[in-house]
N, C-alpha and C positions, 0 to 999 in steps of 0.2 A: 520159651519159643525156640529152643535150640534145634528142634527138628524142622520147624518152618524156616529158620535161618539157613540151615544146611541145604534144604531144598531150594531156597532162593539162590544159593551159590551154584547148585547143580543146574538150575534153570538158566542162570546167567551164562554159565560156561556153554551149555548146549545151544543157547540162542546165538552167542558170539560165533560158535563153531559153524552153525547153519548159515550165518550171514557172511562169514569169512572163509578163508581157505585153510582150514585146520587139517594137518596130517593126523593119522591115528596116534602118532607119538605125542604130538602137541595136545591132542584131545585128552589123552590119558594123563598127561602131566598136569593140565589145567584141572581136570576132574578130581585128581587126588590132592590138589593143593588149595584151590580157591574155596571150596565148600568148608574146609576146616577153618580157614581164616575168617569166614563170616561169623564165627563164634568169638573171635579175638576181642572185640570191643567189650564183651561182658566179663572180661577179667576184672572189671571194677565192681562186680557183684559177688558176694561171698557164696551164694548158693547157685551160681550159674554152672553150666557144664564145664566150661574151660577153667573156671576158678577152682573147681573141686577135683580136677584131674590128678593132682599130686598133693592133695591134702593141704596141710598148713603152708607148704612151700609155695603153692600157687595162690592159695586163699589170702596170703599176706598182701598181695597186690591190691586187694579190695580195701585194705586198711589205708592205703596211700592215695587211692583214687576215689572221686565222688561218682556215684552211679549216674550213668547217662550224662557225663560231663566231658572229661578230657578225651576219652576214647570214642566218644559219640559226636565229635565236632570236626569240621573240616580242618581247622588248624592242628588239632591233635592227630588226626589221621595223616596229615602232611608231614608232621614231625616224625612219626613212626615210619612212614614210607621213605623219607629222606635218610633217616638213620639206617634203615635196612639197605637202601641203595648205596650209601657211603660205606657200609660194612662190606658189601660185595666188591667194592673197589680195592679194599685192603683185606681180602679174605685170608691172608697169611698172618695177619696180626691176631694175637690171642684175644684181645678185647672184642674185635670184630667177629671172631669165631664164636665166642660166648654168646653174643647177640644173635647171630644167625642160627646157632643151635637152639637157643631158647625159643625163637620165633617158630622155627620148623617143628620143634617138639610140641609146643602148645597147639599148633594147628593140627598136626597129625594125631596127637593123643586125644584131643577133643572130638575129632572126627571118628576115631575108633570107638570112643565111648558112646557117641550118638548112634553108631551102627550096632551097638549092643555088645561089643567086644570088651571084656572085663578081665580083671586079674593081673598077674605079673606080666603076661604077654602084652597087654595093652599099655602097661607102664614102661616096659623096657624096650619094646620094638621101636617106638618113635624116637627115643633117646639114641639108641644104637644107629638107626637109620640117619638121623640128623648128624651125628658125629662122623659117620662114614662119608656122607656127601659133602660135608663142610671141611673136615680136618684131614680126611684120607681120600680125597676125590681122585688124586693121581693114581694111588695104589688101587682104588676101586676100578678105575678105567683100565689100568694095566692088567687087572685080573679078569677083564672081559665084561665088566658091568657097564650099564648105560649111564652116562654122566647126567647129573641134575644141573641144568643151566641156572647158576645162581643169579644171573642177570634177570631172570624171569621172576625171582622171588619178590622184589619190591612191587612189581605190577600185580602179582597174585595177592599180596597182603593188602594193598590199597583197594583193589577191586572187591575183595572179600569184605573188608570193613565198610566200604561204601554201600554195598548191597545190604549189609546188616542195618546200617543207619536208615537206609531207604525203607526197610521193613518196619523199623521202630517208629518212623515218622508217620506211618499209617495208623498207629495206635493212638489212643486218646492222650497219652503222656507226651509223645513227641520227643524231639531232641533239640538241645541248644546248639544249632549248627555252627555258630560263630563264637562259641565259648573259647577263651575268656573275654573276648571283646564285647560279647552280648550274651546275656543270660536268657533271652527270649527263646522259647521253645517253638519249633515248627512241628505242627501236627496236622496231617491231612486226614483227619478222622472221617471214616465213613459213617454217616448217621442216617437212621431211618426212624420213622414214627410208627409206633405200634401201640394201639390203645392209648394214644395221647402221650406216650413216654418216648424219650429219645434214647436210642441205643447207639453205642459206639464200639469200635473194635478194642477189645481188651486182651492183654496177654493171657494165654492159656484159656481163651474163651471158646464157647461152642462154635462161634463163627470162624475162629482160627482153624479148628479141627475139621469142621464140616464143609467149609468153603475155601479158605485160603490154602490149606494143605492139598486137597484134591486138585485145585486149580494149578498149583505149582507142579504137581505130578503130571498133569495134562500138558503143560508147557514143556516140561523136561522130556517127556516121551515123544511128543510130536516133533520137537526141534531135533531130537536125537535121530529120529527116523529120517527127517529132512536132510540132516548132515550125512547120514550113512548112504542115503540114496545118491548123493552127489559124488560119492566115491566110486560108485559102480560105473 
């Protein structure tokens, strides 16, 4: 569902932009950050887009996490969001920098892969960009570059992960939203009867490709036009 998840992130950003007062800079920042972070929860699955970005280095996370468990629950997302926020407060600390670079690299690399960018360019560009905006932000600004507001990063991470979980809750498997306090899964499955049989939304199903994805495109385009019209 990586394409659907990314489109959910795009639709979320364009909707917030249309409802709020987003400048073009804020719009571009959110659009290049949030959609990538919608893929972050699936780091717990060995065959997911984000888990396969850097081979065994990223796939190793799936060995430590249970699929649709830690990264698909409110407590888990809160821990990751708080850790990211705490790291932004101490961005000169080497441990905090490693965390911030890791988060940014995963989001940007997964997004590039989803857009069809492959090879060494897709591998190295996210790492280089993340290192520059985290470790050499002063030098980057002094050279005339636009600063990446690190204080925005926790918001983007949490929003992206929540949008991912919302999408997964529409499938028949659902998510354990309060894990580890509760293992009960929340699934708002869309069911219909056809020839006496129940159908539900499944990952990579025809319903996802023929209905969900076009609907997300419609939302993204219409809200983008609405936002752009407000700038005129």
